C-alpha positions as a LaTeX table, in Angstrom:
\begin{tabular}{lrrr}
\hline
Residue & $x$ (\AA) & $y$ (\AA) & $z$ (\AA) \\
\hline
Met1 & $-10.37$ & $-158.68$ & 2.56 \\
Glu2 & $-12.18$ & $-159.38$ & 5.84 \\
Tyr3 & $-11.11$ & $-158.40$ & 9.42 \\
Asp4 & $-11.97$ & $-160.32$ & 12.52 \\
Tyr5 & $-13.41$ & $-157.70$ & 14.89 \\
Gly6 & $-14.14$ & $-160.26$ & 17.67 \\
Tyr7 & $-10.90$ & $-160.11$ & 19.52 \\
Gly8 & $-10.50$ & $-156.42$ & 19.17 \\
Gly9 & $-14.14$ & $-155.79$ & 20.31 \\
Leu10 & $-13.57$ & $-157.91$ & 23.39 \\
Val11 & $-10.37$ & $-156.07$ & 24.30 \\
Ala12 & $-12.25$ & $-152.72$ & 23.87 \\
Leu13 & $-15.10$ & $-153.97$ & 26.06 \\
Trp14 & $-12.84$ & $-154.83$ & 28.84 \\
Leu15 & $-10.94$ & $-151.52$ & 28.54 \\
Val16 & $-14.34$ & $-149.86$ & 29.21 \\
Leu17 & $-15.45$ & $-152.32$ & 31.86 \\
Ile18 & $-12.37$ & $-152.50$ & 34.01 \\
Pro19 & $-12.38$ & $-148.79$ & 34.88 \\
Leu20 & $-15.99$ & $-149.06$ & 35.64 \\
Leu21 & $-15.55$ & $-152.02$ & 37.93 \\
Leu22 & $-12.69$ & $-150.42$ & 39.67 \\
Ile23 & $-14.78$ & $-147.23$ & 40.34 \\
Phe24 & $-17.59$ & $-149.37$ & 41.64 \\
Ala25 & $-15.37$ & $-151.37$ & 43.79 \\
Leu26 & $-13.77$ & $-148.30$ & 45.24 \\
Ala27 & $-17.09$ & $-146.68$ & 45.90 \\
Gly28 & $-18.34$ & $-149.76$ & 47.56 \\
Tyr29 & $-15.28$ & $-150.00$ & 49.75 \\
Ile30 & $-15.63$ & $-146.34$ & 50.83 \\
Ile31 & $-19.21$ & $-146.72$ & 51.58 \\
Gly32 & $-18.69$ & $-149.93$ & 53.48 \\
Ala33 & $-15.84$ & $-148.37$ & 55.60 \\
Ile34 & $-18.07$ & $-145.38$ & 56.57 \\
Phe35 & $-20.74$ & $-147.94$ & 57.62 \\
Leu36 & $-18.36$ & $-150.00$ & 59.64 \\
Met37 & $-16.90$ & $-146.87$ & 61.16 \\
Lys38 & $-20.40$ & $-145.99$ & 62.51 \\
Leu39 & $-21.16$ & $-149.61$ & 63.57 \\
Phe40 & $-17.75$ & $-149.75$ & 65.45 \\
Glu41 & $-18.60$ & $-146.44$ & 67.16 \\
Lys42 & $-21.87$ & $-147.81$ & 68.53 \\
Ala43 & $-20.15$ & $-151.07$ & 69.79 \\
Gly44 & $-17.48$ & $-148.75$ & 71.74 \\
Val45 & $-14.52$ & $-149.52$ & 69.39 \\
Gln46 & $-11.81$ & $-146.90$ & 69.76 \\
Gly47 & $-10.23$ & $-145.47$ & 66.77 \\
Lys48 & $-12.16$ & $-144.77$ & 63.60 \\
Trp49 & $-9.09$ & $-145.72$ & 61.49 \\
Arg50 & $-9.82$ & $-149.37$ & 62.21 \\
Ala51 & $-12.89$ & $-149.45$ & 59.97 \\
Trp52 & $-10.57$ & $-148.42$ & 56.95 \\
Val53 & $-8.01$ & $-151.32$ & 57.15 \\
Pro54 & $-8.75$ & $-154.12$ & 54.82 \\
Val55 & $-9.04$ & $-157.65$ & 56.46 \\
Tyr56 & $-8.33$ & $-156.11$ & 59.93 \\
Asn57 & $-11.78$ & $-154.38$ & 59.91 \\
Thr58 & $-13.31$ & $-157.84$ & 58.99 \\
Met59 & $-11.58$ & $-159.43$ & 62.06 \\
Ile60 & $-12.93$ & $-156.67$ & 64.33 \\
Phe61 & $-16.31$ & $-157.33$ & 62.80 \\
Ala62 & $-15.92$ & $-161.02$ & 63.70 \\
Lys63 & $-14.95$ & $-160.10$ & 67.46 \\
Leu64 & $-18.14$ & $-157.96$ & 67.80 \\
Gly65 & $-20.04$ & $-161.04$ & 66.51 \\
Asp66 & $-18.56$ & $-163.30$ & 69.18 \\
Leu67 & $-16.49$ & $-165.17$ & 66.57 \\
Ser68 & $-12.76$ & $-165.66$ & 66.87 \\
Pro69 & $-10.94$ & $-163.17$ & 64.48 \\
Trp70 & $-8.51$ & $-165.82$ & 63.67 \\
Val71 & $-11.27$ & $-168.11$ & 62.44 \\
Met72 & $-12.43$ & $-165.23$ & 60.18 \\
Leu73 & $-8.98$ & $-164.71$ & 58.99 \\
Gly74 & $-8.69$ & $-168.39$ & 58.06 \\
Ala75 & $-12.02$ & $-168.46$ & 56.39 \\
Val76 & $-10.94$ & $-165.48$ & 54.15 \\
Ala77 & $-7.77$ & $-167.09$ & 53.28 \\
Ala78 & $-9.37$ & $-170.33$ & 52.59 \\
Ser79 & $-12.01$ & $-168.71$ & 50.32 \\
Ala80 & $-9.29$ & $-166.86$ & 48.36 \\
Leu81 & $-6.96$ & $-169.71$ & 47.93 \\
Leu82 & $-9.18$ & $-172.91$ & 47.79 \\
Gly83 & $-11.79$ & $-171.19$ & 45.78 \\
Gln84 & $-9.43$ & $-171.61$ & 42.72 \\
Ile85 & $-9.95$ & $-175.44$ & 42.82 \\
Pro86 & $-11.90$ & $-176.55$ & 39.83 \\
Ala87 & $-15.41$ & $-177.97$ & 40.38 \\
Ile88 & $-15.41$ & $-177.66$ & 44.20 \\
Gly89 & $-13.73$ & $-174.37$ & 44.55 \\
Trp90 & $-16.90$ & $-172.42$ & 44.61 \\
Ile91 & $-18.11$ & $-174.53$ & 47.61 \\
Leu92 & $-14.92$ & $-173.78$ & 49.47 \\
Ser93 & $-15.25$ & $-170.05$ & 48.60 \\
Leu94 & $-18.38$ & $-169.88$ & 50.80 \\
Ala95 & $-16.29$ & $-170.31$ & 53.94 \\
Ala96 & $-15.89$ & $-166.45$ & 54.23 \\
Val97 & $-19.56$ & $-166.03$ & 53.55 \\
Ala98 & $-20.61$ & $-168.52$ & 56.40 \\
Ala99 & $-18.26$ & $-166.84$ & 58.79 \\
Gly100 & $-19.66$ & $-163.46$ & 57.96 \\
Val101 & $-23.26$ & $-164.64$ & 58.31 \\
Met102 & $-22.44$ & $-166.10$ & 61.87 \\
Ala103 & $-20.89$ & $-162.86$ & 63.02 \\
Gly104 & $-23.52$ & $-160.77$ & 61.26 \\
Trp105 & $-26.40$ & $-162.64$ & 63.09 \\
Arg106 & $-24.83$ & $-161.93$ & 66.44 \\
Ile107 & $-24.32$ & $-158.40$ & 65.66 \\
Gly108 & $-27.72$ & $-158.00$ & 64.65 \\
Leu109 & $-29.02$ & $-159.44$ & 67.95 \\
Lys110 & $-26.98$ & $-156.90$ & 69.76 \\
Leu111 & $-28.65$ & $-154.15$ & 67.74 \\
Ser112 & $-32.20$ & $-155.64$ & 68.24 \\
Lys113 & $-32.33$ & $-156.89$ & 64.64 \\
Asp114 & $-33.83$ & $-160.32$ & 63.78 \\
Trp115 & $-31.97$ & $-162.87$ & 61.53 \\
Pro116 & $-34.30$ & $-162.36$ & 58.53 \\
Leu117 & $-32.56$ & $-159.08$ & 57.77 \\
Leu118 & $-29.52$ & $-161.06$ & 56.90 \\
Leu119 & $-31.48$ & $-162.11$ & 53.66 \\
Leu120 & $-30.42$ & $-158.85$ & 52.08 \\
Trp121 & $-27.03$ & $-160.56$ & 51.76 \\
Ile122 & $-28.53$ & $-162.51$ & 48.90 \\
Ile123 & $-28.68$ & $-159.46$ & 46.79 \\
Pro124 & $-25.29$ & $-159.41$ & 44.86 \\
Gly125 & $-22.98$ & $-156.59$ & 45.62 \\
Ile126 & $-25.18$ & $-154.11$ & 47.21 \\
Gly127 & $-27.17$ & $-156.33$ & 49.68 \\
Thr128 & $-24.52$ & $-156.44$ & 52.28 \\
Leu129 & $-24.19$ & $-152.65$ & 52.10 \\
Ile130 & $-27.80$ & $-152.23$ & 52.74 \\
Trp131 & $-27.77$ & $-154.34$ & 55.64 \\
Leu132 & $-24.78$ & $-152.69$ & 57.19 \\
Gly133 & $-26.24$ & $-149.17$ & 56.62 \\
Ile134 & $-29.50$ & $-150.25$ & 58.42 \\
Leu135 & $-27.35$ & $-151.47$ & 61.40 \\
Ala136 & $-25.17$ & $-148.46$ & 61.37 \\
Phe137 & $-27.53$ & $-145.53$ & 61.04 \\
Gly138 & $-30.48$ & $-147.21$ & 62.76 \\
Arg139 & $-31.81$ & $-145.87$ & 66.29 \\
Ser140 & $-31.10$ & $-149.12$ & 68.14 \\
Thr141 & $-28.30$ & $-148.95$ & 70.60 \\
Trp142 & $-25.59$ & $-151.57$ & 71.25 \\
Asn143 & $-26.39$ & $-154.27$ & 73.92 \\
Pro144 & $-23.88$ & $-157.14$ & 74.21 \\
Ser145 & $-25.89$ & $-158.71$ & 77.07 \\
Val146 & $-27.66$ & $-161.35$ & 74.85 \\
Ala147 & $-27.69$ & $-165.08$ & 75.02 \\
Pro148 & $-24.39$ & $-166.92$ & 74.46 \\
Ala149 & $-23.64$ & $-167.96$ & 70.96 \\
Pro150 & $-24.20$ & $-171.58$ & 69.99 \\
Trp151 & $-20.53$ & $-171.95$ & 69.41 \\
Ala152 & $-19.58$ & $-170.43$ & 72.81 \\
Asn153 & $-17.94$ & $-173.70$ & 73.88 \\
Ser154 & $-16.12$ & $-174.48$ & 70.67 \\
Phe155 & $-12.98$ & $-173.29$ & 68.99 \\
Leu156 & $-15.04$ & $-170.59$ & 67.08 \\
Lys157 & $-15.62$ & $-168.52$ & 70.26 \\
Asp158 & $-13.71$ & $-165.25$ & 70.60 \\
Thr159 & $-11.11$ & $-165.23$ & 73.51 \\
Thr160 & $-8.79$ & $-162.61$ & 71.98 \\
Val161 & $-8.28$ & $-159.23$ & 73.77 \\
Trp162 & $-7.21$ & $-156.37$ & 71.77 \\
Asp163 & $-6.51$ & $-152.84$ & 73.11 \\
Gly164 & $-9.27$ & $-150.38$ & 72.05 \\
Ile165 & $-11.83$ & $-153.06$ & 71.35 \\
Pro166 & $-14.42$ & $-153.81$ & 74.05 \\
Val167 & $-14.55$ & $-157.44$ & 75.37 \\
Gln168 & $-17.88$ & $-158.97$ & 74.54 \\
Ala169 & $-20.06$ & $-160.83$ & 77.01 \\
Gly170 & $-18.92$ & $-164.38$ & 77.38 \\
Ala171 & $-15.24$ & $-163.74$ & 76.40 \\
Ala172 & $-12.48$ & $-164.21$ & 79.02 \\
Pro173 & $-11.20$ & $-160.66$ & 79.71 \\
Ala174 & $-7.47$ & $-160.26$ & 80.48 \\
Pro175 & $-6.14$ & $-157.99$ & 83.08 \\
Gly176 & $-6.33$ & $-154.45$ & 81.95 \\
Ala177 & $-8.58$ & $-155.15$ & 79.14 \\
Tyr178 & $-10.64$ & $-152.30$ & 77.61 \\
Pro179 & $-14.03$ & $-152.11$ & 79.25 \\
Pro180 & $-17.31$ & $-152.26$ & 77.28 \\
Pro181 & $-19.01$ & $-149.08$ & 76.36 \\
Ala182 & $-20.96$ & $-147.07$ & 79.00 \\
Gly183 & $-24.51$ & $-148.07$ & 79.29 \\
Ala184 & $-23.93$ & $-151.26$ & 77.35 \\
Tyr185 & $-25.07$ & $-153.58$ & 80.23 \\
Pro186 & $-28.36$ & $-153.34$ & 82.04 \\
Pro187 & $-28.31$ & $-151.80$ & 85.53 \\
Pro188 & $-28.07$ & $-154.08$ & 88.50 \\
Ala189 & $-31.27$ & $-155.34$ & 90.23 \\
Pro190 & $-32.45$ & $-153.02$ & 93.13 \\
Gly191 & $-30.79$ & $-154.02$ & 96.36 \\
Ala192 & $-27.89$ & $-155.73$ & 94.79 \\
Tyr193 & $-25.45$ & $-153.37$ & 96.41 \\
Pro194 & $-25.78$ & $-150.04$ & 98.15 \\
Pro195 & $-25.39$ & $-147.04$ & 95.75 \\
Ala196 & $-22.22$ & $-145.00$ & 95.79 \\
Ala197 & $-22.20$ & $-141.92$ & 98.07 \\
Ala198 & $-21.64$ & $-139.76$ & 95.14 \\
Asn199 & $-24.86$ & $-140.88$ & 93.50 \\
Gln200 & $-26.98$ & $-140.29$ & 96.66 \\
Pro201 & $-29.14$ & $-137.17$ & 96.57 \\
Pro202 & $-27.81$ & $-134.51$ & 98.89 \\
Ala203 & $-29.41$ & $-134.15$ & 102.24 \\
Pro204 & $-31.99$ & $-131.42$ & 102.61 \\
Pro205 & $-30.58$ & $-128.26$ & 104.52 \\
Ala206 & $-31.28$ & $-128.44$ & 108.20 \\
Ala207 & $-34.00$ & $-126.10$ & 109.48 \\
Pro208 & $-32.53$ & $-123.18$ & 111.48 \\
Pro209 & $-33.10$ & $-123.42$ & 115.24 \\
Val210 & $-36.20$ & $-121.68$ & 116.49 \\
Tyr211 & $-35.28$ & $-118.97$ & 119.05 \\
Gln212 & $-36.92$ & $-119.72$ & 122.40 \\
Pro213 & $-37.04$ & $-116.68$ & 124.82 \\
Pro214 & $-35.80$ & $-117.56$ & 128.34 \\
Ala215 & $-38.58$ & $-118.31$ & 130.71 \\
Ala216 & $-39.46$ & $-115.23$ & 132.90 \\
Glu217 & $-38.34$ & $-115.76$ & 136.55 \\
Pro218 & $-40.88$ & $-115.41$ & 139.20 \\
Pro219 & $-40.70$ & $-112.09$ & 141.11 \\
Val220 & $-38.60$ & $-112.32$ & 144.33 \\
Ala221 & $-40.86$ & $-111.99$ & 147.46 \\
Pro222 & $-40.00$ & $-109.20$ & 149.73 \\
Pro223 & $-38.35$ & $-110.16$ & 153.01 \\
Pro224 & $-40.64$ & $-110.28$ & 155.95 \\
Ala225 & $-40.94$ & $-107.13$ & 158.16 \\
Ala226 & $-38.76$ & $-107.14$ & 161.30 \\
Glu227 & $-40.78$ & $-107.80$ & 164.45 \\
Pro228 & $-40.40$ & $-105.20$ & 167.27 \\
Pro229 & $-38.50$ & $-106.23$ & 170.30 \\
Ser230 & $-40.37$ & $-108.09$ & 172.97 \\
Thr231 & $-41.06$ & $-106.29$ & 176.35 \\
Ser232 & $-42.13$ & $-109.20$ & 178.36 \\
Pro233 & $-40.83$ & $-109.44$ & 181.75 \\
Ala234 & $-38.97$ & $-112.50$ & 181.07 \\
Thr235 & $-36.74$ & $-110.66$ & 178.68 \\
Glu236 & $-36.08$ & $-107.61$ & 180.84 \\
Pro237 & $-32.76$ & $-107.41$ & 182.43 \\
Pro238 & $-32.63$ & $-107.89$ & 186.24 \\
Ala239 & $-32.26$ & $-104.89$ & 188.56 \\
Thr240 & $-28.92$ & $-104.28$ & 189.80 \\
Glu241 & $-28.52$ & $-104.64$ & 193.61 \\
Pro242 & $-26.25$ & $-102.19$ & 195.51 \\
Pro243 & $-22.95$ & $-103.68$ & 196.66 \\
Ala244 & $-23.04$ & $-105.09$ & 200.19 \\
Asn245 & $-20.18$ & $-103.05$ & 201.61 \\
Glu246 & $-21.46$ & $-99.71$ & 200.54 \\
Pro247 & $-22.86$ & $-97.77$ & 203.62 \\
Pro248 & $-26.54$ & $-96.69$ & 203.58 \\
Lys249 & $-27.17$ & $-93.12$ & 202.61 \\
Ala250 & $-28.61$ & $-90.65$ & 205.20 \\
\hline
\end{tabular}
């Protein structure tokens, strides 16, 4: 009596592979979320929890790459649904990959990385994680002041404003939009506007006044000595004459 072990062996193989695939998928998701969390922190995104929400973190990734998050969402949905079409499904499934490459190229520019680094995505499974880890833990800082994207005037551009996510250069900010991270833009040219009073260096303390002694007054000259009275005849009183009616003395 012969037994067919082909079907049973295939089932046993899948029972071993499925848990391993789930473990690898979970590990890859956790590592990718940690890398995205670090990348979002560099870009000034508020809230580390955003990196752990599936699909939503991909839409934030697209916004940081100057790509409309709704275009990214549509590309992901198209890849999942249209990828099941026989014969041409694999081509349509590349829509999400193309959108990811576009956003990733822009993010790399803002972190001073050239496009050849995106070739790591060719490595199946782990290539994207390596690329993301280099950007997340590299020493380069976030600088959104790069040249506009080639699709800046098309429906692919990002025009959405979400609370807690900085508006990238070229997007139309709405009133009350979240500002970009500090230090993201280069300082203005010298002389563009006067610096704020708070940023001006304090004035040096004034030197204490030098004490000047008062000038000595010249000594007062003594008054001139009094002159003796003049005895000149002109000043002597005239002799008194006897009265006319007085009899002469004997």
